N, C-alpha and C positions, 0 to 999 in steps of 0.2 A: 296689471297681467290679466288679462279675462278670463272667465270660468269655464272651465273646458266640459261640455255636456258629453260630448260622445266617449263611446268606452276607449279605455287606456290599450294602445298597439303596440303589447310588450316586444312582436317580433319585430318592427319596423325600431324600436329605440335602440334595442341591444345589438344591431347592427353598428351604431355608432358608439357603443361603450367601450372604453380602452383597458387591457388588461395592465391597470398600473395601480398602486393604492390609493386609499382616497377615502371620501366619506359621500354619503348620498343621501338625499332627503326627500321624502313621499310627502305627496300633497292631495288633498279630496279635492272634491269641486269646488268648495268655496275657496278654494288657494289657500288654505292652513295647512300646516305641515302635521301630520297625521306619525311619522314617525323618522327618526335618525338611527344610520349606521353607518359603519365603517369596514372598509374591506382591506385584505393585502391583496386581491384582483376583483378590481370593480365588477368587470363583466360576469365574470363566475358566482359571486356573490349575487346581484340583483337577477342573474338568472334561474338562479334556485326560486327563487320566490313565485316564479312562473312555471317550474317544473310541477306539473298536476299531480305526479307519481308520490312526491317526495313532501308535499305539503301539510302544514299542520293546522289546526283547528283552527288556530291564532293568526296564523299565516293567510289561511284561507279566507278568515274576515277583514283582515287588514289589505291583502289585495284587491276584493270587493270595494273599498274605496278606494282607491289609486286612481287621481284622473290626471298627474303629471309627476313625473321624477324628474330632479336635478341633483347634479355631482360635483366634487370639487377634487379635482387630482392634488396628490399631496406627493413630497420626495419622497417619505419615509410611512413605515406601518406606523410609529410612534408617531409623526405627525399628525396621522388620521385619527389616529386614539383621542389627542389632545383635541383635535376640532370637534373630534364627535362630541365631547366633554361639554366644548363650550356652546354649541347648537343645543345639546338638549337641555341644557342649564337657562337657556335665554327661551327656548319655544315651549319646553316642558309637553313634549307631543303625546298625545290619546294616548299612543300603544307600545310605551317606551316605560319600563319598568324607571320609576321615580323616586330618587331618595328625597324623602319632605323634613329637611335638617336646615333650615336658612339663619339658624341661631349661630351668631357669632361665638367662638371659644376663647376663655379666658387665660390671660398670661399674669404672670407673676411680674410685677414692675420694680425694678432698684431704678431708683430716680440720680439726678446727675446732680443734686443739690449738694452743698455743703458737708450737712450731716444727712446724707442719701435717705431716704425715705421707702420702707416696703408696702406695696399697695395692689390691689386688684385689676386689672385693664381689660378692656376689650375694645377690638377695632385695630384697626391697619398698623404695624409696626414700622411701616416704611417710613425713613425721613426723620426718624424719631432719634435725641441725643439717647435716651434712658437705656437702661439694660433690660431685655426682656427673658424670661424664661417658660418655656411652654410649647402648644398651648397644653390645657387641661382639659379632661373630659365634660367638667363641668364647674360652676362655682365652688358648689361644697367642695369640689377637692382643694380647689385654690385656699378655701377659708381656714379647713382641717390645716394645710401646709403652714398658713402664717399665723396659725394658733400658737402650733409647735414650735416655731420658730421664735413667737414672742417667749415663751418660758426657755427656750435652751439658748438662744443666741438674742436679745433684745433690743434689736436695731427699731429706731422710731416707725410707726404706722400710721403717727396722726397727722393731718390735712395740714398745708402749708402755713394756712391761715391762722389755724391754733399754735403752730410751732414759732410762728414770727411773733406772735403778742404773749406771750410766756413770761414771766419775771420769777415765777419760782416752781419748783417740778411739780407735774399733776401725780394722780393717783396711780397711776399705771408706774411710774417710779418707785412710788412707795412700796406697791408691792412687787416689784423687782421685775415687771414684765415690758421697762424702757430703760435706756441707758441715761437718761435725761439731758441730751446735747444741745436742748433749747436754753438752758440754763448755764453762764461761763461758769468754771471752774470744778464743774462735777466729773467730766471728763474730759481729757485732753483730746485734742483732734485726731493725734497717732493712733493714741487708744480705740477709739470710735472706727475709724479705718481698718484696723485691725479686723473687729468683730463687723464689718462689712464683708471684709475678704473671705470670713468664715461663712456669710450668709451666702455667695457667689460661690464657694466650692459646694455646699451643701445642696443648693440648687440647679448645679451642672452634676450630682451626683457623686462628688468625691469625698464619701462621707470618711471612709480609712483613712484620706488626706487628713480630712478635720482633726479626727481624734491622734493622727500621729503629731500633727503640730501642736495642739493642746497642750500633749505630754512632754513635749519638748519646753514652751512655754513655761509650765508647771513648774518642769525640773528647775529651770532657770530661775524664775521667780523664788522659789525655796532655796539655792542655792546663793542669791543674793538677800536673803533674810527676808523678802519682804511675802510674808507670810500671809496676808490678807488675800494679794492678787492670788499667792496660788491658793488660798481655800475659793476665791470665787472661778480660777480655773478647773479646779476639782470637779464642783459643782456643775459646770458648764459641760465637763467633759461627760460625768455620769449621764446626764442629761439628754445630748446628744446620743451614746451609747443605748438610752435606753430607747429613744427613736429610731435607732437602727435597725433594733433587735424587732421593735412591732413591724417597720415596714419591709424588710427585706423579707420576699418571699419563696426564694430559693438561692442558693447560693453563686451561680453566673449573674455576671454583671451586664447581660444582653439589655440591649434596645431593643423592642420587638411589641406588635402588634398580636395580640391573639383574638381570632375571629371563629366565633360558635354561630353556626348557620343550621336554623332548623324550620320546618316548613311542613304546616299542615293543615286540612281542611281550607283550603283558599287562604290562609294568615302567613305570612314569614317574618322572620325574628330573627336578626343578627346582632349577636351580640360581642361587643368589643371589649376585649380586655387591655389598658393601654401599660405598659412595663417602661421604666426608662431606668439605665442602671440598677438592674435586678430589684428596684423598688415599685410598688404598684402605686401610680399617679389618679387612678379610679376607672370607671367602666361606663360603657352607656349601651342602652340599647336602641335598637332601629328600626323599624316597620317601612319598610318601601313601600310603594302603592304600585301593585302589580296587575297589570291589564287580565283579563280572563284567559286561560289554555298557556299561560306566558310557562316555558319551559325552565325548569330550574339551572340551568348550565348559564342561560340569559340573565338570571334573577341575579345569581352572585357575580358574574362576572361584567353586568352593567352597575350592581353597587359599587365593587371595588374602582372601578373607574369614575365613579362620580365621587365616593369617599376620598381619594387620594388625588384625583387629576382635576379638579372641575378648580380648584385653587380657592374658593371663598370663604375658606375657614382656615386662612394660614396655618396649615396643619405641617408638622414635621416629619418625613418618612422615614420611618425607622430601619434600623438594618434589617431585619427579619420579619415576616410576615407568617404566621401561622393560621391555617386554616384547616377545617375537618371537612373540605369539600375538594374533589380534584376538579384540574382546570383544564380545559382544552388548549386555552389559549395563554400559557402561563409564562412561557419565555418571551410573547411581545411584551405582556404587561410587565415583567420583570425589566425588560428592557427599558421601557419607557419609564417606571420609576424612578431605575439606574441614573437615567439622563437627568430626569429634575432633580436628583437628590445630590448628582455631581457624585455618588459612591456606589457601589454595588447593594445591590437590594436582592434581597430573596425571597423566593413566596416556598413557604415551606407546607407541605399537606401530609406527610409522615413523620410528626417530629420524634425524637427518642428521649429517654430518661424523664426528667422533671419538664420538658417542656411538654409531653405527653399529658402529663397531669391538669398542666395550663389549659391545653387545650380542649380536656375533659370539662374542666370545670366550666369554661366558656361555653361549651356546646351544650352541659345541664342546664344554665342559667338562662341559653336560648329555649330550651325547652318548656323551661317554667315560663318565661313571657308569654308565649305563646298561649299554654294553656291557661294561666290568667286572662288573656285575650277573650279566648273563646268562653269562658266563661260570662266574663263582661257580657260579651256581645248577646251572649243568650239571655242574659238577663233583659237587657236593652230590647231585642226581639220581642221577649215575652210583654214587656210593659208596651211597646208600640202596637202588638197585638190586642192588649186590652183598650189601650185606649181607641183605637180604629172601631173596634166593638160597640164601644162605647157611643162612641160619634156615629155609629152605623155608616161608615165611608168606607171604603175598598182598600185604600191607602192611603199614607200621609208619608209624601217625601220633604217635606219641610214646612216648618214651624217659627215662629217669632213673638217673642213677647216684651213688652213694655213696660218701665216703672217710673216713677217718677221721685226724685229727693233733691230737698233742700236744707238748709240751716235756717229754722226761725223765718221763713218764707225768703231767705235770699240765696245766693248762688244756685239757682235751679238747676239740675241736670238730670237730664232722660237718657236712660240706656234702653237700647232692642241686642237682645241675644236670639242668635237664630240655629236652630237646630234641624239636622237631618233626620233618615233611617236610620244612622249609623250612630248616632248622639250629637254633642256641642260642634258648630263648627265657628274656632273663637276667632278666626281670619276674618270673619265676618259681622262680628260685634262692633258695634258703634254706639257713642255718645253723642248727644246733642245740648248744646248750652243754650238754655231758652232765654230768651230775653221780651222786654216790652211785654209784660203782662204783670196783672197787680199781684204785688207778693204773696207766697201760699196758695195762689190759685193752681191746684192741682189738674181742675177740667181745663183752663186754658191751655196750660202748660202740655198735657197732653194732646189737646186739639191742633198744638203748634207741631209739635212731633210728628204725628201721623202726617199730618200735610207734606213738612218735610220730606217723609221717608216716603211716602207714596204718591205724589201728585206729580205722576209720570206717564205720559204716554206711551213710551215704548218700554215698559218692563220687562225684560227678559221671559220666557217662559219659566224657566228653572229658577226665576227669583221671584217668582209670586207664590206667597205660602198656603199652604191647606188650610192651616190654621192660626187666628192671631190669639194670641191669649192677653189680657188688659191686666196687670193689678190694681185692681179696685172692683166696687160693687155695681147695681145697678145705674149709679149716677155716671160711672167713667164709662161705661157699655154704652149707654144712651148717647154720651159726647161721639165717643167712637163711631156707632151707626152713624150720627149726622155727618160727621165728616165724610165717612164713604157713600153718603147720599150726594154730597156735592164733590167728590172727585173726579176728576177725567181720566178713569182709567178704561183699560179693554181686557179686565178681565171676565170670566166665563160666570156666570150669575150664581152659579153653586158654591162658587170659591170668592173670598176663604169664610171660613166658620168663622163668628167673632165671640170670644169666651170672656167675659168678664172674672175673676178670681177674686173674691172675697175674703178678707180675713176670718179665722174660726173665733169661736168662742175665747176669749181671753188672750186671742191672736195664737192661740197652739194649731201646730200642725197634725192636719189628720181631721181638721173640725171646718176645712176651708168651704165655703158655697159656690158652686159655679153658676153662674147667669148666662143665658144663653139668648143670641139675637132674635130665637124666634116666639119667646114668651117672656113675661115677666118674674115670673117665680125662680126661686133657684133650685139646682139640684144638688145633690148630694153623692159622694163614695164613701165605700167603706174606707174606713183609716188605713186597712195593708193592702189596697186596689192596688195593683201593678199601675194602672191608669193613673190615676190620683198621685203615687211615687212619680212619676214622669214628669206632670203636670207641677208638684212640689217643687224638683232640681230644676225645671225651668224658670218657675217663679222666680226662686234662690240665686239662681244665677244673675236673673234680669236684675233682682234688687242687689246685690252686692256690686254689681257691673258699675250700676248708678251710683252706690255709696261711695265706693272707691274714686269716682270720679268725681265726685260732691265736695269729697275730703282734699284731694288733689287740687279741687279750684280757690275753697276756700284759702288752706294754706297758702297759694301763691296769692291771695289777695290779701292775708294776713300781713304775708311779708313785704309787702308792697305799698301797703296802705298807711301805715305811720311813715312813710319817707313821701309818699304821694302830698301829702300836706303841708311840705316845708316847700317854701319858696323859693323860686332858682332852681331845683333838683329837678331835672326833667328824667324821662325813661332812661336814656343812655347813662344819665350819672349814677341812678340807683339802679342800672346791672352792673357797672362799673364797680361801685360801693360792695355790691351782696357778693360779686365775683372775686373781689380782691380779699375779703375777710371769711367769705364761705358759708355766709348765710346771716340775717338778722339780729340773731345773740350774739355773735362774734362781734358784730359793729356795734351793739349797744355798751359793748364791755369796753371798745378802744376810746383812747384816749384823744383828745384833740390833736396833737399832733401826727399820731398814727393816721386820723382819718386825713389829714391834710397830706397825706404821703399818696394818697391815690389820685390818680391820672385824671386830670382835669376839674380835681378839687381844691379850691383855693383856700387859705385860712380863714378868712370872713366865712365862707360858707363850711367850713368843719366845724367852727366854733355855733354858727345856727343850727348845723346838726346833731352835734353833740347837745347841746342846750334840749332840742324838740325830743331826741329821745332820750331824758331822763327825765323828760316832765311827764 
């Protein structure tokens, strides 16, 4: 589609827009979607954008960039709401409120093995035979529950590679954190299945039912004079009762999300408390990206749509949603959520009793998050202003920092971290595997990295850094300057400023020397200077990013190197072996017969692998 340079003719356009529900997309002159919205009546909603008497500042700015508008008619308002969320997720329009929450949500998985295993799981649960419980707000919530279950209902949590290769019980069995199903004769299949059922009931929130079942089983064991089992069930009953008392935060056994919303000085926080069957599953704080001059109604309503309707989080929709903000379009959202959940979903803005306390708690936490963010932003702003003054430049929009890491000259990895005027941009962090250099030659590694990073003719303006930090002294800076003299880039001559950051005396923070491109001698900043603290933060981020990458590379190479030397064992067989045993250490413990069971490994090859790994 060609770019439209002429002003958008809203009067002519609106003549053809129907009075139907649907979704509209607004494009700028570059044919980029800048806003997506939904409407019960497309004509009325779109007409409101061009009504000069009712426009807000944000709407006025948005309209000034519209080149053309497209719309899609839907059968119902619910369909429009779902389609709107699909478009927002796909296009991330500039003037929409955006929920930056692309992390997958963890589940607890109960496997379908003969002796089922409990584990944390991320990803799609579709077409999986195992049972899944959740999702939970974060991995910490899952790990806490798994730790509690290990004490109360010790179903195995070990990897299958470990389970399949045990000949005697492990330490977890000795400290009563596992029932030991890996070894025959310790627990019967029936008794283990009974414990698995307790786990299932616990994760479904039926704690009272477990307690009643345990009391009944304990009584039966006692009457049958099986005092050992009765004592075991008694201990288990006490453990589950303690967990239940700690986790139940109020008497109702509702499934609900409690949403506290707070907005201050351009920063919004939406704090969600997840409660299932009266048990808190954890919490999560969200800070959506909000365009300037956006009304609060749009912030909260758009958040709810993206949070529940975009579908990329495998999120279970609760029966009730408590929120501390009145919603204009509450009935439409309730209808959409109810259709998706196949049951009634209620949004409550004026809760009673215990629910009021929960909502107050969520709101207080939202306020606390905003306060902390404002303090953090104030500190960051102070540090940036100090660095701008020190460098004598009017504004710093983007900074990049490079570091090199290797292990005795091998597995060299370079890191690049990126900061904008709000702090780290972790989505733009990069690592580079450095090859074809003399081992340990950091200068050559830096040269290769900088060329790979910047040798681009058409680097977008917003990707050109104002400052580049090189972790190193005069030598590294000189190498970087030589590289930039040879690069074919379309940058302003005044950008970027190159700075070498040399380690201080005894490598102590606060004693760094800064080497600038314009002169050879070093400059120093006071140890408590906000500018130096910012430089240290960037340098440390780059250093840690490089070290983590180098360690990961070394671990990978170590895992594969001892197998690579074995004749006849190629990449596919090496991967099959590592996948089967769960790692090199477990493979080293395996017998010849166990190795021969791996698909694609003959008995002769198994003997060869066993012999190579034992020497």
